[in-house]
ZAKEPA-367472 format. One record per residue: residue number from 1; residue in three letters; x, y, z of N, C-alpha, C in turn. Coordinates in steps of 0.05 Angstrom, whole numbers, plus 5000, padded with zeros to 4 digits. Layout:
// residues N
REC     n   res    nc1    nc2    nc3   cac1   cac2   cac3    cc1    cc2    cc3
REC   NUM   ALA      X      Y      Z      X      Y      Z      X      Y      Z
...
// end
This chain:
// residues 285
REC     n   res    nc1    nc2    nc3   cac1   cac2   cac3    cc1    cc2    cc3
REC     1   MET   5032   5067   5540   5042   5037   5535   5058   5040   5506
REC     2   PRO   5080   5032   5509   5099   5029   5482   5091   5008   5460
REC     3   LEU   5085   5017   5435   5081   4992   5414   5090   4968   5420
REC     4   SER   5082   4951   5416   5092   4924   5422   5078   4906   5407
REC     5   PHE   5098   4888   5391   5080   4856   5372   5088   4835   5377
REC     6   SER   5086   4811   5353   5082   4791   5366   5103   4780   5351
REC     7   GLN   5115   4789   5329   5146   4779   5328   5166   4781   5344
REC     8   PRO   5184   4769   5343   5204   4784   5360   5231   4808   5342
REC     9   ARG   5216   4802   5314   5242   4821   5300   5218   4842   5288
REC    10   ALA   5204   4846   5301   5184   4875   5288   5201   4893   5301
REC    11   ASP   5197   4914   5279   5213   4931   5283   5194   4968   5283
REC    12   VAL   5201   4980   5299   5177   5013   5299   5204   5025   5300
REC    13   PHE   5201   5044   5276   5214   5070   5280   5203   5094   5269
REC    14   VAL   5209   5116   5289   5193   5149   5287   5220   5161   5282
REC    15   PRO   5214   5168   5255   5249   5184   5240   5249   5205   5258
REC    16   ALA   5226   5226   5270   5232   5244   5280   5242   5244   5308
REC    17   GLY   5235   5220   5322   5240   5213   5354   5216   5221   5363
REC    18   GLY   5213   5207   5386   5193   5206   5404   5178   5184   5408
REC    19   ASP   5149   5181   5424   5140   5164   5430   5127   5142   5402
REC    20   ALA   5120   5117   5398   5118   5112   5377   5092   5115   5378
REC    21   ALA   5073   5101   5401   5048   5102   5402   5037   5130   5398
REC    22   ASP   5044   5148   5399   5043   5175   5394   5041   5180   5372
REC    23   ALA   5062   5174   5354   5067   5185   5328   5042   5167   5318
REC    24   LEU   5043   5142   5322   5010   5125   5305   4989   5139   5314
REC    25   ALA   4987   5146   5346   4960   5164   5342   4957   5189   5324
REC    26   ARG   4978   5201   5314   4974   5223   5301   4966   5213   5278
REC    27   VAL   4974   5197   5258   4972   5190   5239   4949   5195   5216
REC    28   THR   4943   5208   5202   4917   5208   5186   4924   5197   5157
REC    29   HIS   4943   5186   5142   4938   5176   5119   4962   5145   5130
REC    30   LEU   4942   5127   5131   4967   5102   5136   4950   5080   5115
REC    31   CYS   4982   5068   5106   4986   5050   5088   4999   5021   5102
REC    32   VAL   4988   5000   5099   4991   4977   5105   4993   4960   5084
REC    33   ALA   5013   4947   5080   5031   4939   5055   5046   4907   5062
REC    34   ALA   5043   4898   5043   5059   4867   5047   5084   4873   5053
REC    35   HIS   5105   4884   5032   5134   4878   5029   5143   4906   5035
REC    36   GLN   5163   4912   5036   5186   4935   5037   5183   4942   5008
REC    37   ASP   5179   4968   5014   5178   4981   4985   5145   4978   4970
REC    38   ASP   5129   4968   4974   5101   4965   4968   5091   4994   4976
REC    39   ILE   5088   5002   5000   5086   5034   5007   5090   5052   4989
REC    40   GLU   5122   5052   4980   5122   5071   4960   5109   5075   4936
REC    41   ILE   5107   5051   4932   5096   5046   4900   5065   5050   4908
REC    42   LEU   5049   5039   4922   5021   5042   4924   5007   5073   4939
REC    43   ALA   5027   5081   4955   5013   5107   4974   5029   5126   4973
REC    44   TYR   5044   5131   4946   5056   5159   4946   5044   5180   4944
REC    45   ASP   5015   5176   4941   4995   5201   4938   4995   5211   4968
REC    46   GLY   4992   5192   4981   4986   5197   5011   5008   5206   5021
REC    47   ILE   5042   5203   5020   5066   5213   5027   5065   5238   5016
REC    48   CYS   5059   5246   4991   5062   5274   4988   5031   5292   5004
REC    49   ASP   5013   5282   5002   4990   5296   5019   5005   5302   5049
REC    50   CYS   5016   5285   5064   5021   5294   5086   5045   5306   5086
REC    51   LEU   5071   5312   5070   5088   5335   5059   5077   5360   5057
REC    52   ASP   5052   5358   5033   5039   5384   5031   5031   5400   5058
REC    53   GLN   5024   5384   5077   5009   5395   5102   5018   5388   5128
REC    54   PRO   5045   5386   5140   5057   5375   5153   5050   5382   5184
REC    55   ASP   5032   5406   5180   5020   5416   5211   4988   5403   5211
REC    56   LYS   4980   5388   5193   4952   5378   5191   4960   5342   5193
REC    57   ARG   4972   5341   5174   4968   5305   5164   4999   5299   5176
REC    58   ALA   4993   5266   5176   5015   5254   5185   5011   5227   5174
REC    59   PHE   5039   5213   5159   5033   5189   5149   5050   5168   5163
REC    60   GLY   5037   5152   5163   5049   5129   5173   5039   5096   5158
REC    61   GLY   5061   5081   5161   5071   5057   5138   5072   5043   5157
REC    62   VAL   5063   5017   5153   5058   4984   5162   5065   4966   5143
REC    63   VAL   5091   4956   5146   5097   4926   5129   5088   4902   5143
REC    64   VAL   5076   4884   5130   5068   4863   5147   5084   4833   5149
REC    65   THR   5098   4828   5121   5114   4810   5125   5149   4815   5129
REC    66   ASN   5162   4797   5132   5189   4799   5137   5211   4807   5115
REC    67   GLY   5202   4800   5091   5212   4809   5065   5231   4781   5059
REC    68   ALA   5224   4764   5068   5238   4731   5061   5233   4729   5033
REC    69   GLY   5249   4709   5027   5250   4698   4993   5254   4720   4978
REC    70   SER   5261   4739   4977   5264   4758   4952   5289   4751   4938
REC    71   PRO   5283   4761   4909   5304   4748   4891   5325   4764   4900
REC    72   ARG   5359   4750   4892   5382   4756   4896   5394   4757   4874
REC    73   SER   5409   4777   4868   5432   4778   4840   5445   4802   4845
REC    74   GLY   5468   4798   4831   5486   4823   4829   5499   4818   4850
REC    75   PRO   5496   4846   4865   5518   4853   4891   5507   4834   4912
REC    76   TYR   5484   4825   4910   5468   4809   4932   5467   4783   4924
REC    77   ALA   5476   4767   4905   5476   4738   4898   5486   4724   4923
REC    78   ALA   5497   4729   4938   5517   4722   4956   5502   4716   4986
REC    79   PHE   5482   4738   4991   5470   4737   5016   5451   4721   5015
REC    80   THR   5452   4717   5046   5438   4700   5058   5407   4714   5060
REC    81   ASP   5387   4694   5062   5356   4704   5073   5360   4720   5095
REC    82   ASP   5368   4713   5117   5366   4729   5146   5383   4757   5135
REC    83   GLN   5404   4759   5122   5423   4781   5109   5402   4800   5092
REC    84   MET   5382   4794   5067   5370   4804   5065   5346   4819   5074
REC    85   GLN   5338   4802   5094   5317   4810   5111   5323   4835   5125
REC    86   ALA   5347   4829   5129   5357   4853   5151   5364   4885   5132
REC    87   ILE   5377   4875   5111   5375   4899   5099   5352   4905   5082
REC    88   ARG   5335   4893   5075   5300   4910   5068   5289   4918   5091
REC    89   ARG   5302   4912   5122   5279   4933   5142   5297   4959   5140
REC    90   ASP   5337   4963   5139   5335   4982   5139   5331   4993   5113
REC    91   GLU   5327   4988   5096   5322   5006   5074   5298   5018   5071
REC    92   GLN   5271   5000   5087   5253   5007   5094   5248   5038   5110
REC    93   ARG   5260   5036   5130   5276   5057   5151   5280   5075   5140
REC    94   GLU   5299   5082   5116   5309   5099   5105   5286   5114   5088
REC    95   ALA   5269   5090   5078   5254   5111   5061   5223   5121   5081
REC    96   ALA   5231   5120   5098   5212   5132   5117   5226   5159   5135
REC    97   ARG   5241   5150   5131   5262   5178   5139   5262   5204   5115
REC    98   ILE   5262   5192   5094   5262   5207   5068   5236   5218   5060
REC    99   GLY   5216   5200   5067   5193   5212   5058   5180   5227   5089
REC   100   GLY   5194   5232   5110   5175   5242   5127   5156   5228   5143
REC   101   TYR   5153   5203   5142   5133   5191   5155   5134   5194   5185
REC   102   ALA   5115   5195   5199   5109   5195   5232   5118   5170   5241
REC   103   VAL   5118   5146   5230   5123   5125   5235   5119   5109   5229
REC   104   GLN   5142   5087   5219   5144   5060   5204   5144   5035   5218
REC   105   VAL   5128   5017   5219   5120   4994   5228   5132   4972   5215
REC   106   GLN   5146   4952   5219   5151   4926   5206   5146   4903   5216
REC   107   LEU   5123   4885   5215   5112   4870   5233   5124   4844   5232
REC   108   ALA   5135   4838   5212   5160   4820   5210   5144   4782   5206
REC   109   HIS   5116   4789   5203   5114   4758   5188   5114   4743   5166
REC   110   ALA   5112   4722   5175   5127   4699   5144   5099   4705   5128
REC   111   SER   5110   4699   5105   5086   4705   5079   5064   4682   5088
REC   112   ALA   5076   4665   5094   5058   4630   5099   5040   4639   5124
REC   113   ASP   5041   4651   5143   5030   4661   5175   5012   4673   5161
REC   114   VAL   5014   4697   5143   4994   4722   5132   4975   4706   5117
REC   115   LYS   4979   4687   5102   4960   4668   5087   4937   4651   5094
REC   116   LYS   4946   4649   5126   4927   4632   5142   4907   4653   5152
REC   117   PRO   4885   4647   5145   4857   4657   5162   4855   4647   5192
REC   118   GLY   4860   4674   5205   4856   4671   5235   4879   4668   5252
REC   119   HIS   4899   4668   5234   4927   4673   5249   4929   4693   5276
REC   120   ALA   4936   4676   5298   4927   4701   5321   4957   4721   5328
REC   121   GLY   4977   4718   5313   4996   4744   5320   4991   4765   5299
REC   122   VAL   4987   4753   5263   4976   4772   5252   4951   4786   5258
REC   123   ALA   4933   4778   5277   4906   4785   5278   4913   4805   5296
REC   124   ALA   4924   4799   5319   4934   4823   5347   4948   4839   5335
REC   125   ASP   4966   4837   5319   4982   4863   5310   4971   4880   5287
REC   126   LEU   4953   4872   5269   4939   4892   5262   4920   4901   5274
REC   127   ALA   4902   4885   5291   4885   4909   5309   4900   4924   5330
REC   128   ALA   4921   4921   5339   4940   4943   5350   4947   4963   5332
REC   129   ILE   4948   4963   5308   4952   4980   5291   4921   4997   5286
REC   130   PHE   4905   4984   5271   4880   4997   5266   4871   5005   5294
REC   131   GLY   4873   5002   5313   4866   5011   5340   4881   5038   5348
REC   132   GLY   4904   5036   5340   4919   5060   5357   4917   5084   5340
REC   133   CYS   4902   5091   5323   4901   5110   5305   4875   5114   5295
REC   134   SER   4867   5141   5288   4841   5139   5269   4852   5153   5247
REC   135   PRO   4862   5143   5225   4864   5153   5196   4841   5171   5179
REC   136   GLU   4850   5195   5165   4830   5197   5150   4822   5177   5122
REC   137   VAL   4844   5169   5117   4846   5147   5095   4868   5131   5098
REC   138   VAL   4860   5100   5094   4878   5077   5093   4885   5069   5057
REC   139   TYR   4909   5065   5051   4908   5049   5028   4917   5029   5033
REC   140   LEU   4907   5005   5026   4916   4979   5018   4917   4973   4992
REC   141   HIS   4930   4942   4993   4926   4931   4960   4906   4927   4960
REC   142   GLN   4897   4924   4930   4868   4922   4921   4859   4893   4916
REC   143   PRO   4843   4881   4917   4834   4858   4917   4832   4838   4893
REC   144   ALA   4843   4850   4873   4844   4834   4843   4873   4841   4838
REC   145   ASP   4891   4840   4862   4922   4841   4854   4929   4814   4853
REC   146   LYS   4953   4807   4830   4956   4780   4826   4982   4763   4843
REC   147   HIS   4986   4776   4869   5001   4769   4882   4985   4757   4905
REC   148   ASP   4997   4734   4906   4975   4721   4930   4983   4737   4969
REC   149   THR   5009   4742   4972   5018   4750   4998   4999   4787   5001
REC   150   HIS   4996   4793   4975   4985   4820   4975   4957   4820   4985
REC   151   VAL   4943   4795   4963   4917   4798   4978   4907   4785   5004
REC   152   ALA   4923   4771   5008   4925   4762   5045   4927   4784   5056
REC   153   VAL   4942   4800   5049   4950   4822   5071   4925   4849   5067
REC   154   PHE   4913   4845   5046   4890   4863   5046   4870   4842   5059
REC   155   LEU   4864   4818   5055   4843   4802   5068   4842   4813   5107
REC   156   ARG   4874   4805   5110   4870   4810   5139   4871   4842   5150
REC   157   CYS   4874   4854   5133   4873   4885   5137   4845   4893   5137
REC   158   LEU   4830   4882   5125   4794   4885   5123   4783   4862   5146
REC   159   GLU   4789   4844   5155   4779   4832   5184   4788   4852   5194
REC   160   ALA   4808   4862   5195   4816   4877   5227   4804   4903   5231
REC   161   MET   4797   4918   5203   4774   4940   5204   4752   4932   5208
REC   162   ARG   4739   4915   5205   4706   4903   5208   4706   4894   5240
REC   163   ALA   4731   4889   5254   4728   4882   5278   4725   4912   5294
REC   164   LEU   4727   4937   5290   4731   4952   5294   4698   4970   5302
REC   165   PRO   4694   4985   5327   4670   4994   5325   4661   5013   5295
REC   166   ALA   4634   5012   5295   4629   5022   5263   4639   5053   5268
REC   167   GLU   4640   5063   5292   4644   5092   5291   4676   5087   5293
REC   168   LYS   4696   5074   5291   4718   5070   5292   4731   5062   5267
REC   169   ARG   4715   5051   5241   4724   5048   5218   4736   5082   5205
REC   170   PRO   4755   5071   5190   4761   5087   5174   4745   5096   5156
REC   171   LYS   4739   5125   5151   4717   5137   5131   4729   5130   5101
REC   172   ARG   4744   5132   5093   4756   5122   5068   4783   5102   5061
REC   173   VAL   4776   5079   5052   4802   5058   5041   4801   5058   5018
REC   174   ILE   4821   5062   5003   4828   5050   4980   4847   5028   4968
REC   175   GLY   4840   5014   4956   4855   4995   4947   4875   5005   4923
REC   176   CYS   4894   4999   4925   4921   5006   4894   4932   4989   4883
REC   177   GLU   4940   4995   4856   4954   4977   4847   4977   4975   4849
REC   178   VAL   4993   4946   4847   5025   4938   4846   5027   4920   4826
REC   179   TRP   5013   4899   4835   5023   4875   4816   4996   4869   4798
REC   180   ARG   4979   4881   4798   4960   4883   4774   4949   4913   4768
REC   181   ASP   4954   4930   4748   4945   4954   4751   4915   4955   4744
REC   182   LEU   4903   4976   4750   4877   4983   4751   4867   5006   4732
REC   183   ASP   4881   5001   4707   4866   5020   4689   4849   5006   4675
REC   184   TRP   4850   4974   4682   4826   4966   4656   4796   4967   4680
REC   185   LEU   4795   4979   4700   4768   4991   4714   4756   5012   4699
REC   186   VAL   4726   5011   4697   4706   5030   4686   4717   5064   4693
REC   187   ASP   4719   5071   4683   4730   5103   4690   4714   5114   4713
REC   188   THR   4680   5105   4718   4670   5107   4744   4684   5099   4764
REC   189   ASP   4695   5074   4758   4704   5059   4786   4725   5069   4790
REC   190   LYS   4743   5093   4771   4768   5097   4786   4769   5109   4805
REC   191   VAL   4794   5114   4818   4802   5128   4840   4828   5132   4833
REC   192   ALA   4827   5165   4823   4860   5170   4812   4871   5190   4834
REC   193   LEU   4896   5174   4846   4911   5186   4861   4939   5211   4850
REC   194   ASP   4942   5226   4860   4956   5243   4848   4989   5232   4854
REC   195   SER   5003   5219   4838   5023   5207   4842   5049   5225   4824
REC   196   GLY   5042   5248   4818   5059   5266   4795   5078   5281   4813
REC   197   ARG   5064   5287   4835   5080   5313   4847   5115   5305   4858
REC   198   ARG   5133   5324   4865   5157   5316   4872   5167   5296   4862
REC   199   PRO   5173   5299   4844   5187   5276   4822   5217   5265   4832
REC   200   GLU   5228   5286   4845   5255   5282   4855   5251   5262   4875
REC   201   LEU   5232   5265   4894   5221   5255   4919   5216   5223   4910
REC   202   ALA   5198   5219   4888   5186   5195   4877   5215   5175   4870
REC   203   GLY   5230   5190   4852   5245   5170   4849   5268   5161   4878
REC   204   ALA   5272   5179   4889   5291   5174   4909   5279   5159   4928
REC   205   LEU   5249   5152   4938   5242   5140   4953   5238   5106   4939
REC   206   LEU   5249   5113   4917   5249   5070   4907   5279   5068   4897
REC   207   ARG   5293   5082   4891   5315   5076   4897   5333   5073   4921
REC   208   VAL   5318   5072   4940   5325   5073   4975   5327   5037   4967
REC   209   PHE   5315   5024   4957   5307   4995   4954   5332   4984   4935
REC   210   ASP   5360   4996   4950   5377   4976   4923   5383   4953   4925
REC   211   SER   5371   4933   4944   5371   4911   4942   5348   4893   4922
REC   212   GLN   5326   4911   4917   5312   4906   4894   5324   4915   4863
REC   213   VAL   5334   4942   4873   5339   4953   4845   5353   4952   4830
REC   214   THR   5387   4949   4843   5403   4933   4831   5408   4902   4836
REC   215   GLY   5391   4896   4851   5384   4864   4849   5369   4856   4826
REC   216   GLY   5367   4864   4810   5348   4865   4787   5323   4871   4785
REC   217   LYS   5301   4883   4801   5284   4888   4789   5279   4916   4792
REC   218   ARG   5281   4927   4762   5275   4966   4760   5252   4980   4777
REC   219   TYR   5243   4971   4803   5223   4989   4802   5219   5014   4809
REC   220   ASP   5238   5030   4809   5240   5057   4803   5238   5067   4777
REC   221   LEU   5241   5050   4756   5230   5061   4729   5208   5045   4723
REC   222   ALA   5195   5030   4731   5178   5021   4724   5158   5027   4734
REC   223   ALA   5145   5036   4759   5134   5052   4774   5127   5078   4767
REC   224   LEU   5150   5097   4765   5151   5119   4758   5135   5117   4723
REC   225   GLY   5144   5101   4705   5131   5106   4681   5098   5092   4680
REC   226   ARG   5098   5079   4695   5072   5071   4697   5052   5094   4710
REC   227   ARG   5059   5117   4726   5048   5130   4734   5043   5152   4709
REC   228   LEU   5065   5163   4689   5065   5177   4672   5037   5167   4651
REC   229   ALA   5049   5138   4642   5021   5129   4628   4995   5130   4634
REC   230   HIS   4996   5123   4659   4965   5122   4669   4958   5154   4663
REC   231   ALA   4974   5174   4678   4967   5208   4674   4965   5209   4639
REC   232   THR   4976   5197   4620   4982   5211   4588   4947   5191   4571
REC   233   PHE   4943   5164   4580   4926   5154   4577   4895   5152   4590
REC   234   HIS   4896   5167   4605   4867   5171   4614   4851   5184   4599
REC   235   THR   4856   5200   4595   4831   5215   4580   4841   5218   4556
REC   236   SER   4823   5218   4526   4840   5215   4501   4833   5246   4490
REC   237   HIS   4815   5264   4500   4809   5294   4486   4807   5311   4506
REC   238   ALA   4832   5313   4526   4835   5332   4537   4862   5325   4545
REC   239   THR   4883   5355   4552   4912   5341   4559   4910   5342   4583
REC   240   ASP   4935   5326   4589   4942   5318   4619   4944   5337   4639
REC   241   LYS   4921   5332   4668   4920   5352   4688   4945   5351   4705
REC   242   ILE   4953   5319   4713   4969   5317   4726   4988   5303   4716
REC   243   SER   5011   5297   4721   5034   5286   4710   5036   5255   4724
REC   244   GLY   5023   5245   4735   5025   5219   4748   5004   5209   4761
REC   245   ILE   4994   5190   4751   4974   5169   4768   4974   5148   4777
REC   246   THR   4968   5143   4810   4966   5115   4812   4933   5108   4818
REC   247   TRP   4929   5087   4805   4897   5075   4802   4893   5066   4833
REC   248   GLY   4869   5072   4840   4854   5064   4862   4832   5045   4862
REC   249   MET   4821   5032   4881   4793   5021   4874   4782   5032   4908
REC   250   ASP   4765   5037   4905   4749   5054   4931   4740   5029   4942
REC   251   LEU   4750   5014   4967   4741   4993   4986   4725   4994   5008
REC   252   THR   4719   5020   5015   4701   5034   5040   4675   5019   5039
REC   253   PRO   4666   5014   5027   4640   4994   5024   4644   4971   5039
REC   254   LEU   4664   4959   5031   4671   4932   5044   4679   4941   5074
REC   255   VAL   4688   4958   5086   4695   4960   5112   4670   4972   5123
REC   256   ALA   4650   4990   5109   4631   4997   5123   4606   4981   5125
REC   257   ASP   4610   4955   5110   4582   4937   5116   4599   4907   5112
REC   258   GLU   4608   4897   5140   4617   4866   5137   4607   4858   5128
REC   259   THR   4573   4854   5121   4560   4834   5101   4567   4828   5068
REC   260   ARG   4584   4852   5064   4583   4851   5031   4610   4833   5026
REC   261   ASP   4611   4821   5002   4629   4794   5001   4652   4803   4977
REC   262   VAL   4675   4796   4991   4695   4812   4985   4697   4802   4952
REC   263   ALA   4688   4775   4943   4692   4765   4915   4671   4774   4896
REC   264   GLU   4648   4783   4904   4621   4794   4898   4629   4813   4883
REC   265   PHE   4640   4832   4902   4644   4866   4900   4665   4872   4892
REC   266   THR   4690   4849   4878   4709   4860   4867   4704   4846   4840
REC   267   LEU   4686   4821   4831   4677   4815   4814   4661   4830   4798
REC   268   ALA   4647   4846   4806   4626   4867   4792   4640   4888   4788
REC   269   HIS   4665   4894   4792   4684   4913   4775   4687   4905   4750
REC   270   ILE   4689   4872   4746   4707   4864   4725   4679   4861   4705
REC   271   GLU   4653   4855   4722   4631   4857   4698   4623   4882   4690
REC   272   ARG   4631   4901   4710   4628   4937   4694   4640   4936   4673
REC   273   LEU   4670   4927   4670   4681   4932   4652   4676   4912   4627
REC   274   ARG   4660   4895   4630   4656   4871   4602   4628   4886   4588
REC   275   ALA   4613   4894   4608   4592   4905   4603   4593   4933   4586
REC   276   ASP   4612   4947   4589   4627   4971   4574   4637   4962   4555
REC   277   VAL   4649   4940   4548   4666   4930   4527   4643   4924   4501
REC   278   ALA   4621   4910   4515   4605   4897   4501   4587   4922   4483
REC   279   GLU   4576   4938   4504   4561   4961   4497   4577   4981   4471
REC   280   ARG   4607   4978   4477   4627   5000   4467   4614   4986   4427
REC   281   ILE   4627   4960   4430   4625   4941   4409   4601   4946   4388
REC   282   ALA   4581   4944   4409   4550   4944   4398   4547   4967   4382
REC   283   ARG   4554   4989   4394   4552   5015   4386   4555   5014   4355
REC   284   PHE   4577   5007   4356   4589   5021   4325   4587   4994   4307
REC   285   ARG   4577   4971   4319   4573   4954   4297   4556   4961   4272
// end
């Protein structure tokens, strides 16, 4: 059966050609993100892992929203919202081609629909994605992100994974930083994702999104600078082991146990930071 989704503008791209359902089934590293270019910011570690072992690993990208409402300036200032959506769709396809993705799906949902718990189309499409592959690792937005749509996409993905039979749920799920860094996590809560590999590719993947970069948001410089800063400031008494880090939060417990409350789980990370700060001040007061 070919892959089909609820939105007429949904787009499925297999860079190497072939059947999309087969390509999805091969995916070992899956990223489901809100917007075009989010994948390349938060899941670069997974892209590199798959390029490093192409005979054993395959990367799959899913963008849930349609890219509507993006800022337009410079050469894109006069573009309509529909034109921008088409450009962003094509940019995401090009990123998938450059990054060697097995499959790139763009579900084209309105952000407002993703924010609605129980939206039938969003739920059905994510069920098809998670049911159509058995990834070793899933990269998502993290629940402490400050972008509303990012948090909503994370929650819809969590619902879809929890609806799977226990034996079909991913064994590792990582929430990654985009609009709120995760360097505030205490070190024992941090998942360090090696994002310093293939620096030429890292820049190329982000510059593909010219509608954003030339349009006034230098994600190419910002994301790469953040990765370098994280690697340098990770430890004060050791030399850098890797040249770039994207910080992640281990979300696997939320997927494995559907009774875990998302807010309590997330706020516990903040409480551990609070305790760490209080203990360090008390120690030297």
